[in-house]
KEKE-3310 file (N, C-alpha, C; in steps of 0.2 Angstrom, whole numbers, plus 5000, padded with zeros to 4 digits):
npx = (5528:5527:5535:5543:5544:5558:5562:5558:5568:5563:5561:5566:5562:5570:5585:5603:5608:5599:5592:5579:5563:5552:5538:5526:5512:5502:5500:5490:5486:5490:5501:5499:5504:5505:5504:5514:5524:5522:5523:5536:5541:5544:5542:5528:5536:5548:5549:5544:5553:5564:5558:5561:5574:5575:5579:5572:5560:5555:5541:5524:5515:5498:5488:5487:5492:5504:5510:5514:5521:5519:5531:5540:5542:5548:5557:5565:5569:5576:5585:5594:5598:5608:5626:5627:5641:5656:5654:5659)
npy = (5353:5356:5352:5361:5365:5368:5383:5386:5388:5401:5396:5399:5409:5418:5426:5425:5436:5445:5459:5463:5467:5478:5486:5499:5498:5484:5469:5471:5458:5442:5430:5413:5400:5394:5404:5412:5403:5405:5415:5417:5413:5394:5379:5376:5364:5368:5379:5373:5367:5378:5382:5373:5368:5386:5392:5401:5413:5425:5419:5413:5404:5397:5389:5374:5378:5388:5406:5421:5438:5449:5460:5453:5443:5453:5460:5447:5442:5453:5455:5442:5448:5450:5458:5471:5468:5473:5483:5484)
npz = (5712:5698:5682:5669:5649:5642:5634:5618:5604:5590:5572:5557:5542:5535:5530:5539:5539:5533:5533:5548:5545:5539:5539:5538:5538:5535:5522:5506:5502:5507:5497:5492:5491:5478:5469:5472:5469:5454:5451:5452:5445:5447:5449:5460:5470:5470:5474:5487:5492:5493:5503:5514:5514:5519:5514:5505:5499:5515:5523:5530:5542:5540:5550:5541:5526:5519:5518:5508:5511:5497:5497:5506:5497:5488:5492:5494:5481:5476:5486:5479:5468:5453:5454:5441:5427:5427:5437:5455)
capx = (5528:5530:5544:5541:5543:5564:5559:5563:5570:5558:5562:5566:5564:5575:5591:5602:5611:5595:5588:5571:5556:5548:5532:5520:5505:5498:5499:5481:5484:5496:5501:5495:5508:5504:5502:5519:5528:5521:5527:5541:5541:5545:5536:5526:5542:5556:5548:5544:5563:5566:5558:5564:5580:5576:5582:5570:5558:5548:5534:5522:5512:5493:5484:5491:5495:5510:5508:5516:5519:5519:5534:5545:5547:5550:5564:5571:5572:5580:5591:5597:5601:5617:5630:5629:5645:5661:5650:5663)
capy = (5357:5353:5353:5368:5366:5372:5387:5383:5396:5404:5394:5410:5407:5423:5423:5426:5442:5450:5464:5464:5467:5483:5489:5500:5493:5474:5469:5471:5451:5439:5425:5407:5397:5394:5410:5413:5401:5406:5426:5418:5407:5392:5375:5373:5361:5367:5384:5371:5363:5382:5385:5366:5372:5388:5397:5405:5420:5424:5415:5412:5394:5398:5381:5369:5383:5394:5411:5425:5445:5451:5465:5449:5439:5455:5458:5443:5442:5458:5452:5439:5447:5446:5462:5473:5466:5481:5484:5481)
capz = (5707:5689:5677:5662:5647:5640:5627:5610:5596:5583:5565:5552:5537:5533:5529:5546:5538:5531:5539:5547:5540:5539:5537:5540:5537:5531:5517:5505:5503:5509:5492:5491:5486:5470:5467:5473:5464:5449:5451:5454:5439:5449:5450:5467:5474:5471:5483:5493:5495:5495:5508:5519:5518:5524:5508:5502:5504:5522:5525:5536:5540:5542:5548:5534:5523:5519:5513:5508:5509:5492:5497:5505:5489:5482:5496:5493:5473:5475:5485:5475:5461:5451:5451:5434:5423:5427:5442:5459)
cpx = (5530:5536:5541:5546:5552:5561:5565:5566:5565:5563:5563:5569:5568:5580:5593:5608:5608:5591:5582:5568:5553:5543:5526:5514:5505:5500:5491:5482:5488:5494:5501:5504:5510:5508:5511:5525:5528:5525:5532:5546:5545:5541:5535:5534:5546:5556:5544:5551:5566:5568:5560:5571:5583:5580:5577:5563:5553:5544:5529:5515:5504:5489:5491:5492:5500:5508:5512:5516:5524:5528:5541:5548:5548:5558:5569:5574:5580:5587:5596:5598:5607:5621:5630:5635:5650:5660:5657:5668)
cpy = (5355:5356:5357:5365:5373:5377:5386:5389:5395:5399:5402:5406:5409:5421:5424:5436:5448:5453:5460:5469:5471:5484:5492:5501:5487:5476:5469:5463:5448:5435:5422:5406:5397:5401:5413:5411:5405:5412:5426:5415:5399:5386:5374:5370:5363:5376:5384:5368:5369:5383:5379:5371:5379:5396:5403:5413:5418:5424:5416:5406:5399:5391:5380:5374:5387:5401:5418:5432:5444:5456:5459:5444:5445:5459:5452:5439:5448:5458:5445:5441:5450:5457:5462:5469:5475:5484:5482:5487)
cpz = (5700:5686:5669:5660:5644:5632:5622:5605:5591:5579:5561:5549:5533:5538:5537:5547:5538:5538:5541:5545:5542:5539:5541:5542:5533:5525:5512:5505:5502:5498:5494:5487:5483:5468:5467:5469:5456:5444:5449:5448:5439:5450:5461:5471:5473:5474:5489:5496:5495:5501:5513:5519:5518:5519:5503:5504:5511:5517:5528:5534:5545:5542:5545:5531:5522:5515:5516:5509:5504:5491:5499:5499:5488:5485:5494:5485:5471:5480:5482:5469:5460:5453:5444:5431:5424:5431:5447:5462)
residu = (MET:GLY:MET:ARG:ALA:PRO:GLU:LEU:PRO:GLU:ARG:SER:HIS:ARG:ARG:PRO:ASP:ALA:PRO:PRO:PRO:THR:ARG:ALA:GLU:PRO:PRO:GLU:ARG:LEU:TRP:THR:HIS:PRO:GLU:THR:ALA:GLU:PHE:LEU:GLY:LEU:PRO:PRO:SER:THR:LEU:HIS:GLN:LEU:ASN:HIS:LYS:GLY:VAL:GLY:PRO:ARG:SER:PHE:LYS:VAL:GLY:LYS:HIS:ARG:ARG:TYR:ASP:PRO:ALA:ASP:VAL:MET:ALA:TRP:LEU:ASP:SER:ARG:ALA:SER:GLU:PRO:ARG:GLY:ALA:ALA)
# end
């Protein structure tokens, strides 16, 4: 009898309190890492660091490349919005 390797939990780049993503249909196209960084106005290295820390937008590893669903990027950006002054 061989020993089975223990199952490892999946790593997630989503915040633990973020709602699970829902999608009725797949995106038209996934964004590349440089495209996503440009859209967010960040250097690609900053986006890489956000991913490494697990606080960036949800992303997918496709081979050795990272891809982003535009809807996930927009949801992440929306979750980072500050409250308007005077609202509470």
